[in-house]
N, CA, C and O atoms as CSV, one atom per row, in Angstrom:
chain,resi,resn,atom,element,x,y,z
A,1,MET,N,N,195.454,260.156,291.725
A,1,MET,CA,C,194.951,260.487,290.415
A,1,MET,C,C,193.723,259.635,290.141
A,1,MET,O,O,193.790,258.414,290.280
A,2,PRO,N,N,192.614,260.232,289.760
A,2,PRO,CA,C,191.414,259.456,289.478
A,2,PRO,C,C,191.660,258.449,288.354
A,2,PRO,O,O,192.288,258.756,287.341
A,3,GLY,N,N,191.155,257.265,288.564
A,3,GLY,CA,C,191.310,256.227,287.555
A,3,GLY,C,C,192.567,255.401,287.716
A,3,GLY,O,O,192.704,254.363,287.068
A,4,SER,N,N,193.498,255.835,288.570
A,4,SER,CA,C,194.725,255.067,288.786
A,4,SER,C,C,194.475,253.975,289.812
A,4,SER,O,O,193.774,254.177,290.803
A,5,VAL,N,N,195.043,252.853,289.561
A,5,VAL,CA,C,194.935,251.734,290.491
A,5,VAL,C,C,196.326,251.168,290.695
A,5,VAL,O,O,197.057,250.915,289.738
A,6,THR,N,N,196.676,250.974,291.940
A,6,THR,CA,C,197.943,250.334,292.259
A,6,THR,C,C,197.639,249.036,292.981
A,6,THR,O,O,196.989,249.023,294.027
A,7,ILE,N,N,198.109,247.971,292.417
A,7,ILE,CA,C,197.921,246.666,293.040
A,7,ILE,C,C,199.309,246.140,293.365
A,7,ILE,O,O,200.173,246.047,292.493
A,8,SER,N,N,199.511,245.800,294.621
A,8,SER,CA,C,200.814,245.264,295.001
A,8,SER,C,C,200.637,244.232,296.095
A,8,SER,O,O,199.616,244.185,296.781
A,9,HIS,N,N,201.655,243.413,296.238
A,9,HIS,CA,C,201.678,242.429,297.308
A,9,HIS,C,C,202.368,243.064,298.502
A,9,HIS,O,O,203.324,243.825,298.352
A,10,THR,N,N,201.884,242.749,299.662
A,10,THR,CA,C,202.528,243.250,300.870
A,10,THR,C,C,203.029,242.076,301.684
A,10,THR,O,O,202.476,240.978,301.621
A,11,ASP,N,N,204.070,242.316,302.442
A,11,ASP,CA,C,204.559,241.284,303.345
A,11,ASP,C,C,203.695,241.296,304.587
A,11,ASP,O,O,203.545,242.324,305.248
A,12,ALA,N,N,203.141,240.165,304.890
A,12,ALA,CA,C,202.307,240.044,306.079
A,12,ALA,C,C,203.021,239.127,307.068
A,12,ALA,O,O,203.671,238.159,306.674
A,13,LEU,N,N,202.896,239.432,308.309
A,13,LEU,CA,C,203.476,238.625,309.354
A,13,LEU,C,C,202.699,237.327,309.471
A,13,LEU,O,O,201.475,237.330,309.600
A,14,VAL,N,N,203.407,236.244,309.425
A,14,VAL,CA,C,202.792,234.931,309.598
A,14,VAL,C,C,203.397,234.326,310.851
A,14,VAL,O,O,204.616,234.294,311.014
A,15,MET,N,N,202.544,233.852,311.722
A,15,MET,CA,C,203.031,233.283,312.970
A,15,MET,C,C,202.654,231.813,313.057
A,15,MET,O,O,201.540,231.412,312.719
A,16,LEU,N,N,203.611,231.027,313.517
A,16,LEU,CA,C,203.389,229.606,313.782
A,16,LEU,C,C,203.764,229.344,315.225
A,16,LEU,O,O,204.625,230.020,315.788
A,17,SER,N,N,203.123,228.373,315.808
A,17,SER,CA,C,203.559,227.968,317.133
A,17,SER,C,C,204.928,227.299,316.997
A,17,SER,O,O,205.304,226.848,315.915
A,18,HIS,N,N,205.642,227.243,318.070
A,18,HIS,CA,C,206.972,226.630,318.058
A,18,HIS,C,C,206.889,225.179,317.586
A,18,HIS,O,O,207.693,224.744,316.761
A,19,SER,N,N,205.927,224.440,318.104
A,19,SER,CA,C,205.808,223.029,317.712
A,19,SER,C,C,205.437,222.886,316.238
A,19,SER,O,O,205.921,221.969,315.574
A,20,ASP,N,N,204.592,223.770,315.711
A,20,ASP,CA,C,204.254,223.721,314.289
A,20,ASP,C,C,205.457,224.059,313.418
A,20,ASP,O,O,205.652,223.446,312.369
A,21,ALA,N,N,206.262,225.025,313.840
A,21,ALA,CA,C,207.467,225.387,313.080
A,21,ALA,C,C,208.464,224.232,313.070
A,21,ALA,O,O,209.091,223.967,312.044
A,22,GLU,N,N,208.616,223.545,314.199
A,22,GLU,CA,C,209.500,222.372,314.233
A,22,GLU,C,C,208.990,221.284,313.303
A,22,GLU,O,O,209.762,220.664,312.571
A,23,ARG,N,N,207.697,221.061,313.339
A,23,ARG,CA,C,207.090,220.028,312.496
A,23,ARG,C,C,207.244,220.375,311.015
A,23,ARG,O,O,207.574,219.509,310.205
A,24,LEU,N,N,207.009,221.631,310.665
A,24,LEU,CA,C,207.161,222.070,309.278
A,24,LEU,C,C,208.606,221.940,308.824
A,24,LEU,O,O,208.864,221.513,307.698
A,25,SER,N,N,209.549,222.301,309.679
A,25,SER,CA,C,210.961,222.177,309.347
A,25,SER,C,C,211.333,220.717,309.070
A,25,SER,O,O,212.022,220.421,308.095
A,26,THR,N,N,210.879,219.825,309.922
A,26,THR,CA,C,211.157,218.393,309.732
A,26,THR,C,C,210.527,217.884,308.444
A,26,THR,O,O,211.150,217.136,307.692
A,27,MET,N,N,209.290,218.292,308.196
A,27,MET,CA,C,208.596,217.847,306.995
A,27,MET,C,C,209.292,218.350,305.727
A,27,MET,O,O,209.453,217.592,304.770
A,28,MET,N,N,209.703,219.616,305.713
A,28,MET,CA,C,210.380,220.173,304.537
A,28,MET,C,C,211.717,219.470,304.295
A,28,MET,O,O,212.086,219.232,303.145
A,29,ARG,N,N,212.449,219.135,305.367
A,29,ARG,CA,C,213.709,218.403,305.219
A,29,ARG,C,C,213.453,217.019,304.607
A,29,ARG,O,O,214.187,216.589,303.717
A,30,GLU,N,N,212.419,216.331,305.079
A,30,GLU,CA,C,212.110,215.003,304.556
A,30,GLU,C,C,211.642,215.062,303.103
A,30,GLU,O,O,212.005,214.205,302.298
A,31,ILE,N,N,210.841,216.066,302.770
A,31,ILE,CA,C,210.410,216.234,301.379
A,31,ILE,C,C,211.623,216.474,300.490
A,31,ILE,O,O,211.711,215.920,299.394
A,32,SER,N,N,212.556,217.294,300.956
A,32,SER,CA,C,213.772,217.544,300.201
A,32,SER,C,C,214.537,216.246,299.969
A,32,SER,O,O,215.009,215.979,298.864
A,33,ASN,N,N,214.652,215.444,301.024
A,33,ASN,CA,C,215.357,214.160,300.901
A,33,ASN,C,C,214.662,213.236,299.914
A,33,ASN,O,O,215.323,212.560,299.125
A,34,LEU,N,N,213.344,213.202,299.950
A,34,LEU,CA,C,212.599,212.327,299.047
A,34,LEU,C,C,212.674,212.796,297.595
A,34,LEU,O,O,212.608,211.978,296.677
A,35,MET,N,N,212.810,214.084,297.382
A,35,MET,CA,C,212.959,214.585,296.013
A,35,MET,C,C,214.336,214.258,295.452
A,35,MET,O,O,214.473,213.925,294.275
A,36,ALA,N,N,215.354,214.354,296.301
A,36,ALA,CA,C,216.734,214.218,295.831
A,36,ALA,C,C,217.272,212.793,295.914
A,36,ALA,O,O,218.252,212.470,295.243
A,37,ALA,N,N,216.655,211.940,296.717
A,37,ALA,CA,C,217.190,210.600,296.959
A,37,ALA,C,C,217.186,209.749,295.697
A,37,ALA,O,O,216.222,209.761,294.932
A,38,PRO,N,N,218.265,209.014,295.486
A,38,PRO,CA,C,218.243,208.028,294.404
A,38,PRO,C,C,217.555,206.752,294.889
A,38,PRO,O,O,217.448,206.527,296.094
A,39,GLY,N,N,217.107,205.947,293.989
A,39,GLY,CA,C,216.571,204.646,294.368
A,39,GLY,C,C,215.079,204.626,294.633
A,39,GLY,O,O,214.356,205.545,294.247
A,40,PRO,N,N,214.622,203.567,295.298
A,40,PRO,CA,C,213.188,203.329,295.446
A,40,PRO,C,C,212.462,204.306,296.372
A,40,PRO,O,O,211.237,204.412,296.310
A,41,ASP,N,N,213.192,205.017,297.227
A,41,ASP,CA,C,212.540,205.959,298.133
A,41,ASP,C,C,212.294,207.322,297.499
A,41,ASP,O,O,211.623,208.168,298.089
A,42,ARG,N,N,212.830,207.539,296.307
A,42,ARG,CA,C,212.683,208.817,295.609
A,42,ARG,C,C,211.227,209.020,295.200
A,42,ARG,O,O,210.550,208.076,294.794
A,43,LEU,N,N,210.753,210.263,295.309
A,43,LEU,CA,C,209.407,210.570,294.823
A,43,LEU,C,C,209.337,210.291,293.325
A,43,LEU,O,O,210.256,210.623,292.576
A,44,SER,N,N,208.243,209.680,292.902
A,44,SER,CA,C,208.061,209.429,291.466
A,44,SER,C,C,207.846,210.753,290.738
A,44,SER,O,O,207.588,211.778,291.369
A,45,ASP,N,N,207.952,210.729,289.420
A,45,ASP,CA,C,207.705,211.941,288.638
A,45,ASP,C,C,206.276,212.446,288.852
A,45,ASP,O,O,206.043,213.654,288.893
A,46,GLY,N,N,205.322,211.523,288.988
A,46,GLY,CA,C,203.935,211.914,289.234
A,46,GLY,C,C,203.761,212.587,290.585
A,46,GLY,O,O,203.064,213.595,290.694
A,47,GLN,N,N,204.390,212.036,291.611
A,47,GLN,CA,C,204.317,212.639,292.944
A,47,GLN,C,C,205.004,214.000,292.952
A,47,GLN,O,O,204.498,214.958,293.537
A,48,PHE,N,N,206.149,214.073,292.303
A,48,PHE,CA,C,206.869,215.337,292.220
A,48,PHE,C,C,206.029,216.382,291.489
A,48,PHE,O,O,205.949,217.533,291.919
A,49,GLY,N,N,205.411,215.983,290.398
A,49,GLY,CA,C,204.546,216.894,289.648
A,49,GLY,C,C,203.386,217.407,290.484
A,49,GLY,O,O,203.000,218.570,290.365
A,50,ALA,N,N,202.825,216.540,291.336
A,50,ALA,CA,C,201.725,216.962,292.205
A,50,ALA,C,C,202.202,218.022,293.198
A,50,ALA,O,O,201.456,218.952,293.505
A,51,LEU,N,N,203.422,217.898,293.701
A,51,LEU,CA,C,203.969,218.907,294.612
A,51,LEU,C,C,204.138,220.255,293.926
A,51,LEU,O,O,204.072,221.301,294.571
A,52,CYS,N,N,204.353,220.224,292.631
A,52,CYS,CA,C,204.590,221.452,291.869
A,52,CYS,C,C,203.306,222.026,291.274
A,52,CYS,O,O,203.349,223.001,290.524
A,53,ALA,N,N,202.194,221.435,291.599
A,53,ALA,CA,C,200.891,221.896,291.112
A,53,ALA,C,C,200.861,222.016,289.591
A,53,ALA,O,O,200.233,222.922,289.044
A,54,GLY,N,N,201.542,221.098,288.917
A,54,GLY,CA,C,201.533,221.081,287.462
A,54,GLY,C,C,202.463,222.073,286.792
A,54,GLY,O,O,202.565,222.090,285.566
A,55,ARG,N,N,203.145,222.903,287.574
A,55,ARG,CA,C,204.088,223.859,286.994
A,55,ARG,C,C,205.441,223.194,286.828
A,55,ARG,O,O,205.846,222.412,287.689
A,56,PRO,N,N,206.145,223.478,285.758
A,56,PRO,CA,C,207.457,222.859,285.579
A,56,PRO,C,C,208.433,223.339,286.651
A,56,PRO,O,O,208.530,224.536,286.920
A,57,GLN,N,N,209.136,222.422,287.243
A,57,GLN,CA,C,210.132,222.732,288.266
A,57,GLN,C,C,211.330,221.816,288.061
A,57,GLN,O,O,211.199,220.705,287.547
A,58,GLU,N,N,212.457,222.281,288.455
A,58,GLU,CA,C,213.648,221.455,288.477
A,58,GLU,C,C,213.675,220.724,289.810
A,58,GLU,O,O,213.613,221.349,290.869
A,59,ARG,N,N,213.765,219.425,289.760
A,59,ARG,CA,C,213.744,218.613,290.981
A,59,ARG,C,C,214.852,219.032,291.949
A,59,ARG,O,O,214.590,219.217,293.137
A,60,ASP,N,N,216.070,219.182,291.463
A,60,ASP,CA,C,217.189,219.544,292.335
A,60,ASP,C,C,216.999,220.934,292.942
A,60,ASP,O,O,217.295,221.152,294.117
A,61,GLU,N,N,216.504,221.871,292.132
A,61,GLU,CA,C,216.299,223.234,292.632
A,61,GLU,C,C,215.237,223.252,293.729
A,61,GLU,O,O,215.410,223.914,294.753
A,62,LEU,N,N,214.147,222.533,293.519
A,62,LEU,CA,C,213.074,222.512,294.509
A,62,LEU,C,C,213.522,221.777,295.779
A,62,LEU,O,O,213.153,222.174,296.884
A,63,ALA,N,N,214.305,220.725,295.629
A,63,ALA,CA,C,214.830,220.013,296.796
A,63,ALA,C,C,215.730,220.933,297.620
A,63,ALA,O,O,215.658,220.930,298.848
A,64,GLN,N,N,216.575,221.721,296.953
A,64,GLN,CA,C,217.448,222.657,297.662
A,64,GLN,C,C,216.642,223.767,298.328
A,64,GLN,O,O,216.972,224.190,299.436
A,65,TRP,N,N,215.602,224.237,297.673
A,65,TRP,CA,C,214.737,225.263,298.261
A,65,TRP,C,C,214.076,224.740,299.528
A,65,TRP,O,O,214.060,225.426,300.549
A,66,ALA,N,N,213.527,223.521,299.466
A,66,ALA,CA,C,212.866,222.932,300.634
A,66,ALA,C,C,213.858,222.736,301.778
A,66,ALA,O,O,213.533,222.997,302.936
A,67,LEU,N,N,215.060,222.279,301.455
A,67,LEU,CA,C,216.086,222.092,302.479
A,67,LEU,C,C,216.496,223.430,303.077
A,67,LEU,O,O,216.659,223.538,304.292
A,68,GLY,N,N,216.661,224.438,302.250
A,68,GLY,CA,C,217.015,225.769,302.741
A,68,GLY,C,C,215.948,226.336,303.656
A,68,GLY,O,O,216.266,226.939,304.681
A,69,LEU,N,N,214.692,226.151,303.300
A,69,LEU,CA,C,213.590,226.617,304.133
A,69,LEU,C,C,213.573,225.874,305.466
A,69,LEU,O,O,213.364,226.480,306.517
A,70,ALA,N,N,213.791,224.569,305.420
A,70,ALA,CA,C,213.826,223.762,306.647
A,70,ALA,C,C,214.937,224.257,307.571
A,70,ALA,O,O,214.729,224.414,308.775
A,71,GLU,N,N,216.113,224.500,307.002
A,71,GLU,CA,C,217.234,224.959,307.814
A,71,GLU,C,C,216.988,226.361,308.373
A,71,GLU,O,O,217.354,226.648,309.513
A,72,TYR,N,N,216.376,227.224,307.581
A,72,TYR,CA,C,216.048,228.569,308.058
A,72,TYR,C,C,215.085,228.517,309.234
A,72,TYR,O,O,215.295,229.176,310.252
A,73,LEU,N,N,214.028,227.727,309.083
A,73,LEU,CA,C,213.058,227.607,310.174
A,73,LEU,C,C,213.714,227.067,311.435
A,73,LEU,O,O,213.505,227.592,312.529
A,74,LYS,N,N,214.509,226.014,311.276
A,74,LYS,CA,C,215.153,225.392,312.432
A,74,LYS,C,C,216.094,226.393,313.125
A,74,LYS,O,O,216.160,226.433,314.354
A,75,ALA,N,N,216.804,227.180,312.350
A,75,ALA,CA,C,217.741,228.148,312.916
A,75,ALA,C,C,217.041,229.268,313.659
A,75,ALA,O,O,217.647,229.902,314.522
A,76,HIS,N,N,215.787,229.528,313.348
A,76,HIS,CA,C,215.070,230.638,313.955
A,76,HIS,C,C,214.059,230.201,315.012
A,76,HIS,O,O,213.202,230.986,315.418
A,77,LEU,N,N,214.158,228.978,315.447
A,77,LEU,CA,C,213.256,228.507,316.512
A,77,LEU,C,C,213.772,228.923,317.866
A,77,LEU,O,O,213.149,228.619,318.884
């Protein structure tokens, strides 16, 4: 139909080398640990905010997401 516009997101295949996927999995697991850890090793609120690009996020939810992504990547290597 003239004048109609459809804008949508498509799933695109993203490929990583095996070594990059392992490295990303390890990094995501460590980031998750640093978000969730109690004590002096925990990411500060400022550091956490920088990871979220200024958008409000729940620390526990984001830590679980990062851990889930790390485990998914590791399982599919």
